[in-house]
N, C-alpha and C positions, 0 to 999 in steps of 0.2 A: 518814604512814602508807604502807607499801608493800603492794602487792597483786599476787599472782601468779594467773594464770588458766590452767585446764587447756586444752590445745590438742592436736589430733590431728596427727601428722606424716604428710604426704602424700608428700614427696619429700626425700631427703637428697642434698646436693651438697657433699661435703667437710666443711667446718666450719660449714655453714649448712643450713637446712632450710626447706621450704615447709610451713607449718602452718595449721590453720584453727580458728577458734572460731565455732561456728555456720556461717553462710554467708560469713564474712569470712576472707580469707587474709592471712597475714603471713609475713615472712621472719624466721627466728629464728637466732641464733648458737648453735652447739653447742660452743663453746670450753670450756664448764664441765662438759660431760657426755661420757661415752664410750659407745660401743655403742648409739647411737640409730638405730632402723630405721624404715622406713615402717610405719605402723600403730600405732606406739607413741604413748602420751600423755605429754606433758611439761607441767611448770608453766612458763608463760611470764611473765617479769618484765622489763620495760624492754628487750624485744627479745632477751633471753637465755633459753635453756632452762636452768633451774636445778635441776630434779629430774624423774625419771621417776615416773609414777604408773600404776596399773593402770586398765583401762577402767572398771571398776565404781566406783572412787573418783572418777575424772574425771566420770563421769555424775552421781554424787551431788553433787559440788561445783557443777557447772553447773546442776543442778536448784535448788540453794540460791540461786544468783545470780538465776535466773529468778523464784524466789519473792520475793526482795527487790525486784526490779524491778516485779513485778506488784503488790506491796503499795504501791508508790509511786503507782500510777495509780488506786487505788481509794479 
């Protein structure tokens, strides 16, 4: 099973970007997407940005992941 997670773009450096998921930062390859800018949200899979998503959709998906995680601890 493959899983992509929404991440916020903080810095773009050519074909890579510094992104974050929560308080954790990652380096993401931008080779598969065009026109990624600081402040954008991307779907991160195996170190690659594979799709751009809007802020509202990213927040909705992250909330679902938190809900799943919270249900595991109760």
